[in-house]
C-alpha positions in Angstrom: -19.4 29.6 -47.9 -19.7 30.4 -44.2 -20.3 27.6 -41.7 -23.4 28.3 -39.6 -22.8 29.2 -35.9 -24.6 26.1 -34.7 -22.4 23.8 -36.8 -19.3 25.5 -35.5 -20.4 25.0 -31.9 -21.1 21.3 -32.5 -17.7 20.9 -34.2 -15.9 22.5 -31.2 -17.8 20.2 -28.8 -16.6 17.2 -30.8 -13.0 18.4 -30.6 -13.3 18.6 -26.9 -14.7 15.1 -26.7 -12.0 13.7 -28.8 -9.3 15.4 -26.7 -10.9 13.9 -23.6 -10.9 10.5 -25.1 -7.2 10.8 -26.1 -6.4 11.8 -22.5 -8.3 9.1 -20.5 -8.8 6.4 -23.1 -11.9 5.5 -25.2 -14.0 4.9 -22.1 -12.8 7.8 -20.1 -11.1 7.7 -16.7 -12.0 4.3 -15.1 -11.8 5.7 -11.6 -15.1 7.6 -12.4 -17.1 4.5 -13.1 -15.6 1.7 -10.9 -17.6 0.6 -7.8 -16.0 1.5 -4.5 -14.6 -1.9 -3.7 -12.9 -2.2 -7.1 -11.6 1.4 -6.9 -10.1 0.7 -3.5 -8.4 -2.5 -4.8 -7.0 -0.6 -7.7 -5.6 2.1 -5.4 -4.2 -0.5 -3.0 -2.5 -2.3 -5.8 -0.9 0.9 -7.1 0.3 1.7 -3.6 1.9 -1.8 -3.1 3.5 -1.6 -6.6 5.1 1.7 -5.7 3.1 3.7 -8.3 2.5 6.6 -5.9 1.1 9.0 -8.4 -1.6 6.6 -9.6 -2.3 5.6 -6.0 -2.8 9.2 -4.9 -5.1 9.9 -7.9 -7.2 6.8 -7.2 -7.5 7.4 -3.4 -8.5 11.0 -4.0 -11.2 10.0 -6.5 -12.5 7.3 -4.2 -12.8 9.8 -1.3 -14.4 12.4 -3.6 -17.0 9.9 -5.1 -17.8 8.1 -1.9 -17.6 10.5 1.0 -18.7 7.9 3.6 -18.1 4.3 4.5 -15.3 2.0 5.6 -13.5 2.1 2.2 -13.4 5.9 2.4 -12.0 5.8 6.0 -9.3 3.4 5.1 -8.5 5.3 1.9 -7.9 8.5 3.8 -5.4 6.8 6.0 -3.6 5.1 3.1 -3.6 8.3 1.1 -1.7 10.0 4.0 0.8 7.1 3.9 1.2 7.4 0.1 1.9 11.1 0.3 4.4 10.5 3.1 6.2 7.9 0.9 6.1 10.4 -2.0 7.9 13.0 0.2 4.8 15.3 0.2 5.1 15.9 3.9 2.8 18.9 4.2 0.0 17.0 2.4 0.6 13.9 4.4 0.6 15.7 7.7 -2.6 17.5 6.9 -4.3 14.2 5.8 -3.3 12.2 8.9 -4.4 15.0 11.2 -7.7 15.2 9.4 -8.1 11.4 9.8 -7.3 11.6 13.6 -9.9 14.3 14.1 -12.5 12.7 12.0 -12.2 9.1 13.1 -10.8 9.1 16.7 -12.2 5.6 17.4 -11.0 4.0 14.1 -9.5 0.5 14.6 -6.3 1.7 13.1 -6.1 5.1 14.9 -2.9 4.0 16.6 -1.2 3.7 13.3 -2.4 7.2 12.4 -0.6 8.6 15.4 2.5 6.5 14.5 2.4 7.8 10.9 2.1 11.3 12.1 5.3 10.8 14.1 7.0 9.3 11.1 6.2 12.2 8.8 8.0 14.6 11.1 10.7 12.2 11.9 11.7 12.1 8.2 10.9 15.7 7.4 13.9 17.7 6.2 14.8 21.0 4.7 15.5 19.8 1.2 15.5 16.8 -1.2 19.3 16.5 -1.2 19.5 15.9 2.6 17.4 12.7 2.2 20.3 11.0 0.4 23.3 12.5 2.1 24.6 11.4 5.5 24.5 14.6 7.6 24.7 15.3 11.3 21.0 15.5 12.2 21.8 17.5 15.3 22.8 20.5 13.2 19.4 20.9 11.7 16.4 22.9 13.0 15.1 20.7 15.8 11.5 21.9 15.5 10.4 18.8 13.5 12.3 16.6 15.9 10.4 18.0 18.8 7.1 17.6 17.0 8.0 14.0 16.1 9.0 13.3 19.7 5.6 14.6 20.9 3.7 12.7 18.3 5.4 9.4 19.2 4.9 10.2 22.9 1.2 10.7 22.4 1.0 7.3 20.7 2.8 5.6 23.6 0.6 7.3 26.2 -2.7 6.5 24.4 -1.9 3.1 23.1 1.0 1.5 25.1 0.0 -2.0 23.9 0.0 -0.9 20.2 2.4 -2.9 17.9 3.8 0.4 16.9 4.7 1.6 20.4 7.9 -0.3 20.7 9.4 1.3 17.6 8.0 4.7 18.7 9.9 4.4 22.0 13.1 3.6 20.2 12.7 6.6 17.9 11.9 8.8 20.9 15.3 7.8 22.4 17.0 8.7 19.2 15.2 12.0 18.9 15.9 12.9 22.5 19.6 12.2 22.1 19.7 14.1 18.9 18.1 17.2 20.5 20.5 16.9 23.4 23.4 16.9 20.9 22.0 20.0 19.2 22.0 21.8 22.5 25.6 20.6 23.1 26.7 21.9 19.8 25.4 25.3 20.6 27.0 25.3 24.1 30.3 24.3 22.6 30.0 27.0 19.9 29.7 29.6 22.7 32.5 28.1 24.7 34.9 28.3 21.7 34.0 32.0 21.3 34.6 32.6 25.0 30.9 33.5 25.6 31.1 31.7 28.9 27.8 32.8 30.4 25.9 31.6 27.3 27.8 28.4 27.2 27.1 27.6 30.8 23.4 28.5 30.5 23.0 26.3 27.4 24.8 23.4 29.1 22.8 23.7 32.2 19.6 23.7 30.1 20.8 20.4 28.5 21.4 18.8 31.9 18.0 19.8 33.2 16.0 19.0 30.1 17.7 15.9 28.6 18.6 13.8 31.6 20.0 10.3 31.1 21.3 11.2 27.6 24.9 10.5 26.5 25.6 14.2 26.3 25.3 14.9 30.0 28.9 14.4 30.7 30.0 16.8 28.0 27.6 19.4 29.2 28.9 19.1 32.8 32.5 19.6 31.4 31.3 22.8 29.6 29.7 24.0 32.8 32.9 23.4 34.8 35.1 25.1 32.3 32.8 28.0 31.8 32.4 28.7 35.5 36.2 28.5 36.0 36.8 31.0 33.2 34.1 33.3 34.8 35.8 33.0 38.2 32.9 31.2 39.7 35.0 28.7 41.6 32.3 27.1 43.7 30.0 26.5 40.7 33.0 25.1 38.8 33.9 22.8 41.6 30.3 21.6 41.9 30.1 20.8 38.2 33.4 19.0 38.3 32.4 17.0 41.3 29.2 15.8 39.7 31.1 15.0 36.5 33.7 13.0 38.6 30.9 11.1 40.3 29.0 10.1 37.2 31.6 10.1 34.5 34.9 9.4 36.1 36.6 8.5 32.7 35.6 11.8 31.0 38.5 13.4 29.2 38.0 16.7 30.8 39.0 15.3 34.2 42.3 14.1 32.6 43.1 17.7 31.5 42.4 17.0 27.8 41.0 20.5 27.2 40.0 22.3 25.2 38.5 19.6 23.0 39.3 19.3 19.3 36.5 20.1 16.9 35.5 16.5 16.6 35.9 15.6 20.2 32.1 15.4 20.9 30.3 12.2 20.2 28.1 12.2 17.1 24.7 10.5 17.2 24.6 7.2 15.3 21.9 7.6 12.5 18.6 5.9 13.1 18.6 3.0 10.6 14.9 2.0 10.5 13.3 5.1 8.9 9.9 3.5 8.2 
């Protein structure tokens, strides 16, 4: 006996309904029925408890169901934070930029700028690097520069923000780290007897990253490179500046060329947010 087409359609519909119930529970996904205040509290609790997957889902449902209002505004900012903590940097960066553009006068806009800096501060090329102590100056410095600019914008716009003090400390760390990256490159050229490239890179460091710990080493590279190139006046000038500002530098004592680990390494920034 053949089952009528209509009955088969009804049977399939029932199967789909049962599958839906088995996935979301007897009453379906609660995030689809909760009022906005309760839904926000559920998302907030999940975030505080470290259940980042659930928090992301709940914040996204709140934003989708309630496009406007204070809960939605705060949820967009907290969603960006949850994505940042979940190492979804691209999503987090897009979310926080969207928040800044949409709510430029929000009461927590200073934190949005701070979070944007944090996202780039902690961004890396791979998962393994998050758990291994590596010399940060040997990485691509693009994200470091972006993070430096993001923190700088926070400090300029909101100097009295409670986040500005930490941002300034991170800027110092980032600036020193970028200077170390330039120093590494200059030293690389020096070891390979590419003296023009070495002196140019060291000079760029001195001009761009003033008052960083790497200035003395950069001046030593300039003095040595100019000497090897036969530019005695430039070599003497660099050596004189080095003598005036860093009288204890090993280069002045004839300890040259440096061993591979002669150059100071930046101390890792402990507070990673």
